[in-house]
N, CA, C and O atoms as CSV, one atom per row, in Angstrom:
chain,resi,resn,atom,element,x,y,z
A,1,MET,N,N,-26.306,-2.605,-9.428
A,1,MET,CA,C,-24.907,-2.425,-10.169
A,1,MET,C,C,-25.033,-3.825,-10.431
A,1,MET,O,O,-24.383,-4.276,-11.375
A,2,ALA,N,N,-25.977,-4.820,-9.555
A,2,ALA,CA,C,-25.430,-6.396,-9.755
A,2,ALA,C,C,-25.757,-6.843,-10.966
A,2,ALA,O,O,-25.261,-7.826,-11.516
A,3,ASN,N,N,-26.389,-6.306,-11.293
A,3,ASN,CA,C,-26.856,-6.570,-12.958
A,3,ASN,C,C,-25.599,-5.858,-14.199
A,3,ASN,O,O,-25.955,-5.729,-15.370
A,4,LEU,N,N,-24.799,-5.630,-13.954
A,4,LEU,CA,C,-23.672,-5.362,-14.979
A,4,LEU,C,C,-23.057,-6.236,-15.384
A,4,LEU,O,O,-22.615,-7.006,-14.532
A,5,SER,N,N,-22.755,-6.515,-16.785
A,5,SER,CA,C,-21.514,-7.827,-17.658
A,5,SER,C,C,-20.490,-7.165,-16.889
A,5,SER,O,O,-20.422,-6.008,-16.473
A,6,THR,N,N,-19.718,-8.134,-16.792
A,6,THR,CA,C,-17.846,-8.079,-16.377
A,6,THR,C,C,-17.529,-6.687,-17.177
A,6,THR,O,O,-17.161,-5.602,-16.727
A,7,ALA,N,N,-17.804,-7.102,-18.538
A,7,ALA,CA,C,-17.244,-5.535,-19.177
A,7,ALA,C,C,-17.878,-4.248,-19.031
A,7,ALA,O,O,-17.386,-3.319,-19.672
A,8,GLU,N,N,-18.873,-4.028,-18.308
A,8,GLU,CA,C,-19.380,-3.038,-18.262
A,8,GLU,C,C,-19.061,-2.975,-16.895
A,8,GLU,O,O,-18.287,-2.019,-16.948
A,9,ALA,N,N,-19.083,-3.201,-16.050
A,9,ALA,CA,C,-18.691,-3.069,-14.576
A,9,ALA,C,C,-16.552,-2.993,-14.790
A,9,ALA,O,O,-16.110,-2.109,-14.056
A,10,ILE,N,N,-16.109,-3.281,-15.107
A,10,ILE,CA,C,-14.460,-3.061,-16.004
A,10,ILE,C,C,-14.766,-1.368,-16.449
A,10,ILE,O,O,-13.895,-0.558,-16.132
A,11,GLU,N,N,-15.792,-0.953,-17.054
A,11,GLU,CA,C,-15.681,0.209,-17.653
A,11,GLU,C,C,-16.004,1.205,-16.670
A,11,GLU,O,O,-15.479,2.308,-16.824
A,12,GLU,N,N,-16.533,1.083,-15.991
A,12,GLU,CA,C,-17.483,1.685,-14.838
A,12,GLU,C,C,-16.197,1.954,-13.910
A,12,GLU,O,O,-15.989,2.987,-13.273
A,13,LEU,N,N,-15.487,0.967,-13.956
A,13,LEU,CA,C,-14.279,1.031,-12.794
A,13,LEU,C,C,-13.179,1.837,-12.970
A,13,LEU,O,O,-12.465,2.347,-12.107
A,14,ALA,N,N,-13.085,1.927,-14.571
A,14,ALA,CA,C,-11.822,2.493,-15.196
A,14,ALA,C,C,-12.385,3.626,-15.493
A,14,ALA,O,O,-11.489,4.184,-16.125
A,15,ALA,N,N,-13.537,4.560,-15.452
A,15,ALA,CA,C,-13.597,5.641,-15.664
A,15,ALA,C,C,-13.476,5.861,-14.380
A,15,ALA,O,O,-12.532,6.643,-14.261
A,16,GLU,N,N,-13.869,5.628,-13.445
A,16,GLU,CA,C,-13.697,6.416,-12.350
A,16,GLU,C,C,-12.175,6.620,-11.186
A,16,GLU,O,O,-11.813,7.392,-10.298
A,17,ILE,N,N,-11.635,5.320,-11.933
A,17,ILE,CA,C,-10.015,5.392,-12.124
A,17,ILE,C,C,-9.270,6.546,-12.867
A,17,ILE,O,O,-8.428,7.185,-12.236
A,18,GLY,N,N,-9.516,6.833,-14.092
A,18,GLY,CA,C,-9.142,7.191,-15.093
A,18,GLY,C,C,-9.799,8.821,-14.757
A,18,GLY,O,O,-9.408,9.554,-15.665
A,19,GLU,N,N,-10.452,9.413,-13.996
A,19,GLU,CA,C,-11.027,11.058,-13.436
A,19,GLU,C,C,-10.499,11.229,-12.558
A,19,GLU,O,O,-10.242,12.415,-12.349
A,20,ASN,N,N,-9.981,10.151,-11.450
A,20,ASN,CA,C,-9.100,10.112,-10.326
A,20,ASN,C,C,-7.844,10.278,-9.362
A,20,ASN,O,O,-7.413,10.910,-8.398
A,21,VAL,N,N,-7.488,9.044,-10.497
A,21,VAL,CA,C,-6.095,8.581,-10.348
A,21,VAL,C,C,-5.391,9.662,-11.388
A,21,VAL,O,O,-5.874,10.112,-12.427
A,22,TYR,N,N,-4.105,9.941,-10.791
A,22,TYR,CA,C,-3.015,10.716,-11.554
A,22,TYR,C,C,-1.435,10.607,-11.630
A,22,TYR,O,O,-0.845,10.374,-10.575
A,23,MET,N,N,-0.940,10.709,-12.426
A,23,MET,CA,C,0.064,10.441,-12.638
A,23,MET,C,C,1.404,11.988,-11.936
A,23,MET,O,O,1.233,13.172,-12.227
A,24,ASP,N,N,2.258,11.611,-11.289
A,24,ASP,CA,C,2.895,13.606,-11.303
A,24,ASP,C,C,3.955,13.055,-12.083
A,24,ASP,O,O,4.610,12.019,-11.968
A,25,ILE,N,N,3.962,13.670,-12.621
A,25,ILE,CA,C,5.000,14.290,-13.845
A,25,ILE,C,C,6.266,15.428,-13.678
A,25,ILE,O,O,6.678,15.453,-14.838
A,26,ALA,N,N,7.107,16.366,-12.931
A,26,ALA,CA,C,7.022,17.319,-13.200
A,26,ALA,C,C,6.594,18.246,-12.401
A,26,ALA,O,O,7.162,19.329,-12.259
A,27,LYS,N,N,5.216,17.782,-11.622
A,27,LYS,CA,C,4.821,18.569,-10.743
A,27,LYS,C,C,3.523,19.145,-11.453
A,27,LYS,O,O,2.833,20.115,-11.141
A,28,TRP,N,N,3.386,18.107,-12.669
A,28,TRP,CA,C,2.100,17.700,-13.547
A,28,TRP,C,C,1.105,16.886,-13.670
A,28,TRP,O,O,1.358,15.704,-13.902
A,29,HIS,N,N,0.540,17.068,-13.617
A,29,HIS,CA,C,-1.149,16.000,-12.952
A,29,HIS,C,C,-1.185,15.518,-14.042
A,29,HIS,O,O,-1.470,16.305,-14.945
A,30,LEU,N,N,-0.913,14.012,-14.438
A,30,LEU,CA,C,-1.738,13.532,-15.644
A,30,LEU,C,C,-2.561,12.472,-15.752
A,30,LEU,O,O,-2.218,11.337,-16.084
A,31,HIS,N,N,-3.864,12.911,-15.417
A,31,HIS,CA,C,-4.719,11.897,-14.796
A,31,HIS,C,C,-4.550,10.440,-16.298
A,31,HIS,O,O,-4.387,10.476,-17.518
A,32,LEU,N,N,-4.758,9.029,-14.945
A,32,LEU,CA,C,-4.788,8.120,-16.248
A,32,LEU,C,C,-5.362,8.299,-17.272
A,32,LEU,O,O,-4.648,8.805,-18.137
A,33,ARG,N,N,-6.640,8.044,-17.632
A,33,ARG,CA,C,-7.334,8.743,-18.559
A,33,ARG,C,C,-6.965,9.007,-19.881
A,33,ARG,O,O,-7.082,8.463,-20.979
A,34,GLU,N,N,-6.271,10.463,-19.206
A,34,GLU,CA,C,-5.057,10.935,-20.550
A,34,GLU,C,C,-4.029,9.919,-20.652
A,34,GLU,O,O,-3.531,9.814,-21.772
A,35,ALA,N,N,-3.638,9.225,-19.839
A,35,ALA,CA,C,-2.434,8.559,-20.240
A,35,ALA,C,C,-2.664,7.152,-21.088
A,35,ALA,O,O,-1.782,6.408,-21.516
A,36,HIS,N,N,-4.184,6.991,-21.217
A,36,HIS,CA,C,-4.827,5.515,-21.563
A,36,HIS,C,C,-4.191,4.664,-20.431
A,36,HIS,O,O,-3.678,3.558,-20.601
A,37,LEU,N,N,-4.255,5.075,-19.701
A,37,LEU,CA,C,-3.777,3.787,-19.041
A,37,LEU,C,C,-5.214,3.607,-17.832
A,37,LEU,O,O,-5.069,2.612,-17.122
A,38,HIS,N,N,-6.001,4.101,-17.656
A,38,HIS,CA,C,-7.151,3.302,-16.670
A,38,HIS,C,C,-7.953,2.203,-17.168
A,38,HIS,O,O,-8.517,1.462,-16.363
A,39,THR,N,N,-8.055,2.033,-18.370
A,39,THR,CA,C,-8.771,0.818,-18.635
A,39,THR,C,C,-7.499,-0.692,-18.313
A,39,THR,O,O,-7.689,-1.868,-18.002
A,40,VAL,N,N,-6.438,-0.003,-18.544
A,40,VAL,CA,C,-5.419,-1.366,-18.322
A,40,VAL,C,C,-5.504,-2.118,-16.930
A,40,VAL,O,O,-5.602,-3.320,-16.681
A,41,LEU,N,N,-5.428,-0.898,-16.024
A,41,LEU,CA,C,-5.216,-0.940,-14.442
A,41,LEU,C,C,-6.561,-1.623,-14.291
A,41,LEU,O,O,-6.586,-2.792,-13.905
A,42,ALA,N,N,-8.094,-0.735,-14.672
A,42,ALA,CA,C,-8.905,-0.904,-13.680
A,42,ALA,C,C,-9.330,-2.684,-14.439
A,42,ALA,O,O,-10.194,-3.323,-13.839
A,43,GLU,N,N,-8.676,-3.326,-15.702
A,43,GLU,CA,C,-8.633,-4.744,-16.320
A,43,GLU,C,C,-8.100,-5.703,-15.436
A,43,GLU,O,O,-8.533,-6.808,-15.108
A,44,ARG,N,N,-7.021,-5.051,-15.087
A,44,ARG,CA,C,-5.467,-6.271,-13.746
A,44,ARG,C,C,-6.353,-6.013,-12.621
A,44,ARG,O,O,-6.871,-7.114,-12.434
A,45,LEU,N,N,-7.028,-4.883,-11.413
A,45,LEU,CA,C,-7.703,-4.527,-10.558
A,45,LEU,C,C,-8.582,-5.900,-10.548
A,45,LEU,O,O,-8.306,-6.925,-9.925
A,46,TYR,N,N,-9.880,-5.634,-11.517
A,46,TYR,CA,C,-11.085,-6.020,-11.120
A,46,TYR,C,C,-11.148,-7.530,-10.532
A,46,TYR,O,O,-11.820,-7.821,-9.543
A,47,PRO,N,N,-10.438,-8.360,-11.194
A,47,PRO,CA,C,-10.641,-9.852,-10.469
A,47,PRO,C,C,-10.127,-9.616,-9.070
A,47,PRO,O,O,-9.741,-10.692,-8.616
A,48,LEU,N,N,-10.002,-8.824,-8.380
A,48,LEU,CA,C,-9.441,-8.787,-6.912
A,48,LEU,C,C,-10.551,-8.224,-5.977
A,48,LEU,O,O,-10.575,-8.266,-4.747
A,49,LEU,N,N,-11.449,-7.698,-6.816
A,49,LEU,CA,C,-12.196,-7.218,-5.934
A,49,LEU,C,C,-13.468,-8.289,-5.790
A,49,LEU,O,O,-14.468,-7.722,-5.348
A,50,SER,N,N,-13.615,-9.394,-6.003
A,50,SER,CA,C,-14.959,-10.477,-6.379
A,50,SER,C,C,-14.045,-11.272,-4.722
A,50,SER,O,O,-14.657,-12.079,-4.022
A,51,GLY,N,N,-12.553,-10.822,-4.379
A,51,GLY,CA,C,-12.592,-11.522,-3.520
A,51,GLY,C,C,-12.572,-10.867,-2.362
A,51,GLY,O,O,-13.211,-9.823,-2.489
A,52,ARG,N,N,-12.052,-11.018,-1.087
A,52,ARG,CA,C,-11.586,-10.978,0.223
A,52,ARG,C,C,-11.307,-9.317,0.113
A,52,ARG,O,O,-11.011,-8.703,-0.913
A,53,THR,N,N,-11.448,-8.894,1.166
A,53,THR,CA,C,-11.210,-7.091,0.779
A,53,THR,C,C,-10.204,-6.800,0.850
A,53,THR,O,O,-9.434,-6.934,1.800
A,54,ILE,N,N,-9.962,-6.148,-0.589
A,54,ILE,CA,C,-8.870,-5.837,-1.082
A,54,ILE,C,C,-8.044,-4.948,-0.159
A,54,ILE,O,O,-8.618,-4.050,0.457
A,55,ASP,N,N,-6.543,-5.171,-0.007
A,55,ASP,CA,C,-5.465,-4.562,0.605
A,55,ASP,C,C,-3.990,-4.104,-0.626
A,55,ASP,O,O,-3.760,-4.562,-1.745
A,56,GLU,N,N,-3.377,-3.248,0.027
A,56,GLU,CA,C,-2.151,-2.201,-0.573
A,56,GLU,C,C,-1.632,-3.547,-1.346
A,56,GLU,O,O,-1.409,-3.779,-2.534
A,57,ASP,N,N,-1.537,-4.343,-0.138
A,57,ASP,CA,C,-0.070,-5.572,-0.724
A,57,ASP,C,C,-0.583,-6.468,-2.266
A,57,ASP,O,O,0.333,-6.820,-3.009
A,58,GLN,N,N,-1.913,-6.770,-2.643
A,58,GLN,CA,C,-2.573,-7.198,-3.495
A,58,GLN,C,C,-1.844,-6.193,-4.459
A,58,GLN,O,O,-0.832,-6.497,-5.090
A,59,VAL,N,N,-2.596,-4.693,-4.523
A,59,VAL,CA,C,-2.485,-3.631,-5.685
A,59,VAL,C,C,-1.207,-3.127,-6.223
A,59,VAL,O,O,-0.998,-2.880,-7.411
A,60,LEU,N,N,-0.168,-2.966,-5.020
A,60,LEU,CA,C,1.182,-2.497,-5.576
A,60,LEU,C,C,2.254,-3.688,-6.395
A,60,LEU,O,O,3.334,-3.596,-6.978
A,61,PRO,N,N,1.631,-4.426,-6.187
A,61,PRO,CA,C,2.795,-5.570,-7.388
A,61,PRO,C,C,2.580,-5.033,-8.481
A,61,PRO,O,O,3.497,-4.554,-9.148
A,62,ILE,N,N,0.736,-5.013,-9.036
A,62,ILE,CA,C,0.223,-4.044,-10.379
A,62,ILE,C,C,0.210,-3.455,-10.502
A,62,ILE,O,O,-0.011,-3.187,-11.683
A,63,LEU,N,N,0.416,-2.272,-9.533
A,63,LEU,CA,C,1.253,-0.634,-10.300
A,63,LEU,C,C,2.499,-1.211,-10.499
A,63,LEU,O,O,3.105,-0.876,-11.517
A,64,GLN,N,N,3.091,-2.140,-9.612
A,64,GLN,CA,C,4.656,-2.054,-10.542
A,64,GLN,C,C,5.249,-2.450,-11.674
A,64,GLN,O,O,6.297,-2.236,-12.282
A,65,ASN,N,N,3.931,-3.314,-11.818
A,65,ASN,CA,C,4.257,-3.916,-12.955
A,65,ASN,C,C,2.947,-4.222,-14.638
A,65,ASN,O,O,2.466,-5.113,-15.339
A,66,ILE,N,N,2.985,-2.196,-14.379
A,66,ILE,CA,C,2.770,-1.709,-15.641
A,66,ILE,C,C,3.489,-0.597,-16.262
A,66,ILE,O,O,3.524,0.622,-16.087
A,67,PRO,N,N,3.881,-1.183,-16.811
A,67,PRO,CA,C,4.758,-0.243,-17.886
A,67,PRO,C,C,4.448,1.113,-18.897
A,67,PRO,O,O,3.985,1.130,-20.037
A,68,VAL,N,N,5.006,2.525,-17.790
A,68,VAL,CA,C,4.378,3.811,-18.610
A,68,VAL,C,C,6.063,3.984,-19.306
A,68,VAL,O,O,7.129,3.661,-18.781
A,69,LYS,N,N,5.841,4.539,-20.501
A,69,LYS,CA,C,6.749,4.424,-21.635
A,69,LYS,C,C,6.597,6.454,-21.725
A,69,LYS,O,O,5.674,7.242,-21.928
A,70,LEU,N,N,8.049,6.562,-21.447
A,70,LEU,CA,C,8.334,8.226,-21.744
A,70,LEU,C,C,9.489,8.206,-22.501
A,70,LEU,O,O,10.298,7.280,-22.571
A,71,GLY,N,N,9.538,9.683,-23.282
A,71,GLY,CA,C,10.804,9.463,-24.393
A,71,GLY,C,C,10.498,9.233,-25.488
A,71,GLY,O,O,11.216,9.441,-26.466
A,72,GLY,N,N,9.144,8.665,-25.509
A,72,GLY,CA,C,8.571,8.186,-26.829
A,72,GLY,C,C,9.414,6.424,-26.615
A,72,GLY,O,O,9.781,5.671,-27.517
A,73,GLY,N,N,9.471,6.293,-25.671
A,73,GLY,CA,C,9.529,4.846,-25.144
A,73,GLY,C,C,10.611,4.612,-25.097
A,73,GLY,O,O,10.965,3.470,-25.392
A,74,LYS,N,N,11.599,5.613,-24.700
A,74,LYS,CA,C,13.576,5.479,-24.569
A,74,LYS,C,C,13.659,5.138,-23.280
A,74,LYS,O,O,14.536,4.414,-22.809
A,75,ARG,N,N,12.935,5.543,-22.796
A,75,ARG,CA,C,12.467,4.300,-21.189
A,75,ARG,C,C,11.203,4.540,-20.154
A,75,ARG,O,O,10.501,5.487,-19.800
A,76,GLU,N,N,11.322,3.152,-19.879
A,76,GLU,CA,C,10.524,2.821,-19.502
A,76,GLU,C,C,10.583,2.711,-17.735
A,76,GLU,O,O,11.551,2.284,-17.106
A,77,VAL,N,N,8.871,3.373,-16.946
A,77,VAL,CA,C,9.162,3.701,-15.664
A,77,VAL,C,C,7.633,2.505,-14.816
A,77,VAL,O,O,6.615,1.973,-15.258
A,78,SER,N,N,7.909,2.538,-14.270
A,78,SER,CA,C,6.763,1.283,-13.356
A,78,SER,C,C,5.442,2.551,-12.985
A,78,SER,O,O,5.828,3.571,-12.414
A,79,LEU,N,N,4.509,2.470,-13.198
A,79,LEU,CA,C,3.070,2.981,-13.145
A,79,LEU,C,C,3.361,3.060,-11.662
A,79,LEU,O,O,3.829,4.198,-11.687
A,80,LEU,N,N,3.414,2.815,-10.777
A,80,LEU,CA,C,3.896,2.604,-9.049
A,80,LEU,C,C,4.312,3.827,-8.991
A,80,LEU,O,O,3.718,4.800,-8.526
A,81,ASP,N,N,5.752,3.752,-9.660
A,81,ASP,CA,C,6.764,4.762,-9.504
A,81,ASP,C,C,6.363,6.616,-9.707
A,81,ASP,O,O,6.919,7.659,-9.360
A,82,LEU,N,N,5.415,6.349,-10.272
A,82,LEU,CA,C,4.973,7.338,-11.402
A,82,LEU,C,C,4.018,7.973,-10.374
A,82,LEU,O,O,3.801,9.152,-10.657
A,83,LEU,N,N,3.331,7.513,-9.178
A,83,LEU,CA,C,1.703,7.966,-8.852
A,83,LEU,C,C,2.366,8.473,-7.424
A,83,LEU,O,O,3.224,7.849,-6.800
A,84,PRO,N,N,1.799,9.704,-7.052
A,84,PRO,CA,C,2.471,10.058,-5.490
A,84,PRO,C,C,1.691,9.585,-4.868
A,84,PRO,O,O,0.578,9.396,-5.360
A,85,MET,N,N,1.964,9.222,-3.585
A,85,MET,CA,C,1.321,8.852,-2.506
A,85,MET,C,C,-0.141,8.750,-2.739
A,85,MET,O,O,-0.837,7.780,-3.039
A,86,GLN,N,N,-0.568,10.583,-2.424
A,86,GLN,CA,C,-2.477,10.747,-2.231
A,86,GLN,C,C,-3.730,10.269,-3.762
A,86,GLN,O,O,-4.957,10.169,-3.739
A,87,SER,N,N,-2.681,10.060,-4.998
A,87,SER,CA,C,-3.275,9.199,-5.766
A,87,SER,C,C,-3.662,7.562,-5.227
A,87,SER,O,O,-4.848,7.251,-5.123
A,88,GLN,N,N,-2.745,6.724,-4.953
A,88,GLN,CA,C,-2.758,5.754,-4.279
A,88,GLN,C,C,-3.428,5.464,-3.401
A,88,GLN,O,O,-4.069,4.417,-3.488
A,89,VAL,N,N,-3.518,6.199,-2.350
A,89,VAL,CA,C,-4.774,6.377,-1.439
A,89,VAL,C,C,-6.006,6.733,-1.912
A,89,VAL,O,O,-6.969,6.416,-1.212
A,90,GLN,N,N,-6.287,7.569,-3.375
A,90,GLN,CA,C,-7.183,7.571,-3.931
A,90,GLN,C,C,-7.338,6.028,-4.093
A,90,GLN,O,O,-8.103,5.350,-3.407
A,91,LEU,N,N,-6.551,5.564,-5.049
A,91,LEU,CA,C,-7.171,4.421,-5.936
A,91,LEU,C,C,-7.488,3.453,-5.043
A,91,LEU,O,O,-8.564,2.889,-5.243
A,92,MET,N,N,-6.750,3.057,-3.976
A,92,MET,CA,C,-7.351,2.544,-2.853
A,92,MET,C,C,-8.717,2.775,-2.160
A,92,MET,O,O,-9.704,2.080,-2.400
A,93,ASP,N,N,-8.700,3.662,-1.406
A,93,ASP,CA,C,-10.582,4.286,-2.251
A,93,ASP,C,C,-11.850,4.023,-3.029
A,93,ASP,O,O,-13.032,3.922,-2.701
A,94,ILE,N,N,-11.164,3.943,-4.225
A,94,ILE,CA,C,-11.778,3.736,-5.222
A,94,ILE,C,C,-12.194,2.499,-5.394
A,94,ILE,O,O,-13.286,2.043,-5.730
A,95,LEU,N,N,-10.813,1.835,-5.023
A,95,LEU,CA,C,-11.089,-0.031,-4.800
A,95,LEU,C,C,-12.303,-0.758,-3.806
A,95,LEU,O,O,-13.198,-1.602,-3.853
A,96,GLU,N,N,-11.651,0.206,-2.890
A,96,GLU,CA,C,-12.725,-0.430,-1.501
A,96,GLU,C,C,-14.460,0.508,-1.810
A,96,GLU,O,O,-15.445,-0.156,-1.487
A,97,GLU,N,N,-14.589,1.183,-2.085
A,97,GLU,CA,C,-16.032,1.936,-2.118
A,97,GLU,C,C,-16.776,0.898,-3.998
A,97,GLU,O,O,-17.987,0.761,-4.166
A,98,TYR,N,N,-16.109,0.560,-4.672
A,98,TYR,CA,C,-16.398,0.207,-5.550
A,98,TYR,C,C,-16.790,-1.391,-5.299
A,98,TYR,O,O,-17.772,-1.806,-5.916
A,99,GLN,N,N,-16.053,-2.339,-4.397
A,99,GLN,CA,C,-15.952,-4.063,-4.102
A,99,GLN,C,C,-17.233,-3.442,-3.013
A,99,GLN,O,O,-18.114,-4.303,-3.023
A,100,ARG,N,N,-17.553,-2.548,-2.305
A,100,ARG,CA,C,-18.676,-2.511,-1.406
A,100,ARG,C,C,-20.234,-2.026,-2.007
A,100,ARG,O,O,-21.319,-1.880,-1.445
A,101,LYS,N,N,-19.701,-1.825,-3.670
A,101,LYS,CA,C,-20.888,-1.485,-4.404
A,101,LYS,C,C,-21.382,-2.740,-5.345
A,101,LYS,O,O,-22.385,-2.539,-6.029
A,102,ILE,N,N,-20.741,-4.018,-5.421
A,102,ILE,CA,C,-20.838,-4.702,-6.373
A,102,ILE,C,C,-20.848,-6.014,-5.487
A,102,ILE,O,O,-20.862,-7.095,-6.076
A,103,SER,N,N,-20.840,-5.978,-4.064
A,103,SER,CA,C,-20.939,-7.120,-2.921
A,103,SER,C,C,-22.374,-7.284,-2.483
A,103,SER,O,O,-22.665,-8.108,-1.617
């Protein structure tokens, strides 16, 4: 994995996030790949993976600052507000595992 370009590494991380992390909207699970949010999230999180051990205090502000448009753009809600705790835990697990792989 160490030989991947940054773009390839982000694409791989985005695929993992898109497949396993979902928003909960009215008890309906919308995976981030289906909402086209997996790549933007991976792009923002990837730089954190080259530093020290990643923690929730680094990730939550990023999730808070990704707006998700609802109702054709009538309202915006942060991605953090739409992710159930289970998805947040899954995201942290993915990031920790990915960080181990690239170290």
